[in-house]
N, C-alpha and C positions, 0 to 999 in steps of 0.2 A: 283429775284436772278440773272437772266441772265443780266439784265440791270446793276445791281450793279457791277458784275464782268467785264462787258465790260467797264464801267467807270474806274474801277481799272486799267485795262491793258492800258487804254488811259491816265493814270496818273491824272485822274480827281478824286482825293481822297475825296474831299468834296462831290461830287456827289455820289460816291460809299457809303460813310458813311451815307448820308441822306437816300439812298435806304435801306441799311441794318438795320438802326435804325427803319425805318418805318415798315419793315418786322418783326423785333424783337418785336415791340409793337402790331402789328396786330395778331401775332401768338405766344403768351406767353409761349407755351410749346415746340416750335421748337428750337432745339439746333443749327441748321445750321446758322441761321441769326447772332447770336453773334460770332460764329466761323468765318464767312465770314467778319464780321466787324473787327475782330482782324487781319485777313489777310490784309485788306485794311490799317489798322493802321501800320502794320509792313512794308508793301510796301512803305507807305509814309515816314517812317523813313529811310528805305533803300535808297530811292531817295534823301532825304535831306543829308544823309551822304556819298553819292556816291557809295554805295554798289552795285547798279545795273549796274555800268559801267564795261565793260568786262575785263579791265586790272586787276581788283581786283582778278579775277579767272584764268587768262591766263596760269599761270604755278604753279606747286607745290611750287616753291620758293617764288613767289609773294604772294600766299595764306598763306604760313607759316609765312611770314614776316609781315602780316597784323597787324595793330595796334589795340589795344583796343580802341573803339570809345567812343565818349562822347554823350550818349543818352539823349533825352529829357525826364526828369523825369515825366512830366505830361502825355505825350503820353505813356510812359512805364506803368504808373498806369492804364490808360484807356485800354491799350492792355491786361494787366493781368486781369483786371476786366471783360473784354469781354470773355476771355478764361475761367475764373472761372464760369461765367454764362453759357457758352456753356457746360462745363463739368457737372455742376450741373443739367442742363436740360437733358443732355444725360443720366446721371446715374438715374435720376428719371424715364425716359422712359424705361430704361433697367430693372428697378424693376418690370415693368408690362410685358416686353417682352425682354428677354436677347438677342434676335436676331433682334432687331430693327435696320434696315439698316441705317436710318438717324442718330440714336444715335451713332452707330459704326463709321460712316463716320465723324461725328463731333468730336469724340474722336481721331480719326486718324489725322484729320486736326489740332486739338488743340495741340496735342503732337508734331506734325511736326513743327508747328509755334514756339513753345517753343524751340525746337531744333535749329531752324534757328536763333532765337534771341540770344540764348546762344553762338552759334558758330560765328556768323557774326558781332554781336555788342559787346557782352561781352568777346569774345575770350575765352570762357570756354569750352574747348573741351570735358572734362569729363561729364559735365552737358549735353552738346549737344548729346553725345553718349547715355546717359541714356534716354533722351527724344526720340531719334531716335529709340532705342530699343522698347520703349513703343508704339510709333507710328506704327512701323512695326507689333507689336503684335496685335493692334486693326485692322490694315489693313488686316492681315492674317485672322482674324475672320470674317471680312466683306466679303472678297473674297470667303471664304468657303461657305457662304450662298447666296452670290450674285456675281457670277463670272463675270458678265457683268458691274460691277461698276468699270469702267476703271480708274476713277480718283484716286482710292485707290492705283493704281500701282505707283503713284508718290512717295509715302512714301517708299514702298519696293524697288523700282527701284533706287531712289537717294541714299538710304542707301547702297545698294549693290555696286553702282558705286563708291561712295566716299571711302568706306572701301576697295574695290577691287583695288583702285588706290594707296593705301598706300604702303610704303616699307614693305617688307616681315616680318621683326621682329615686327613692329608695328601692322601689320595685325594679326599676331599670338597672340599678347597680347590682342588685341581687341576681337579676337575670343574667348579667355578664358573668357571674360566678357559676352559672349552669343550673340555677334553680328558678323555675318559672312558677307563676301563680295565677289562679282564676278563682275568685271568691265563690261564684255560683257553682262552678264545677266541683269545687271542694265540698260544698254543702251536699251536692248530689251524691258524691262518693261516701260521705259520712252517713247519709240516709240509707245507702245500700247496706253498709255494715249494721246500722241500727235495725234494719228490717230483716236482714238475712244472715247476719254474722253469728258467730258462736261465742267464743270466750270474750271477744271485745265488743259485742253488741251493746251492753250497758255503758261501756266507756264511750262509744260513739254517740249514744243518746245524751250522755253528760256533755260532750263537746257540742252537740247540736243545741242543747239548751243554752249553753254559753253563747253560741253564735246568734240564737234568736234574741237573747237579752241584749246583745250588742246592737242588733238591728231593730231594737225596740218592738219586737214581735212577742209581747209578753204572753199572749194567749197560747201560742204554740210552745213557748218555753215552759209555761205552767203545766200544760198537758203532759209534756215529757217528764217533768219533775214529779208530777203526781203518780205517773206510772212507775217511776223508779222508787218512789216512797212506798208504794204498795208492794212492789216486788222484793224490796230490801228493807224490811221494817226495822232492822238493827242499825240502820244508818240514819241518824237524825238530821244530817245536812240537807237532805231533800226537802223535808218539812220546813226547815229554817229558811231555805231559799224561796219556797212558796210564800211563806209569811212575809219575806222581804219584798217580793213582787206585789203581793196584795197591799202591803203598806204603801208602796210607791204609787199604786193606782189611786189611793185615797187622797194623795196630796197633789 
């Protein structure tokens, strides 16, 4: 699993897919392998469509003005199939043990991936919020029984950050739907994952870099991006974003 995620962050999506599919076949009851494969598929689609590039998130205005993208229908079908398999395996394990940490983590990850696809590719904010709420619910259950599962804080932290960043009237409406937000608390949770997480620690660092750019804290954003560039030399996006930040400083 570590090898697969390392390949994913290095943008070696074919390599990551091969690892996750192999794990999926070797461990037919494990829900995490298909959930991880779905993450790799989503990242590959993000890369193809330019979603991983920093200017996509740089300001609220840029994010709100994002266009509905043109997804690859074959990849979308594979993505949904992988998530359905992960969820099916997770629910089967929870019939035997409702406190199964791997099942709860897989469900947290699956709902979070569905939220990301809905928001960033389909531009369906309501669907994304619904999946975000579901992901947070599973994450809360997981953290209640396994407080040291720091990867789960990505789901709760990103949710709090995004909703806490919304304008007050929108935040109030979202809260009526059962999803609350606190920008600073969200950043604290992402920092927990970045410092102590396992599979999702690099992802939390990417999200923190985005948050710092949005807050105009370029020094902290640059430091995180530099550490990611050094750890994942096969991924040119980190160096590109550093160059973008440095160019912005000069003007």
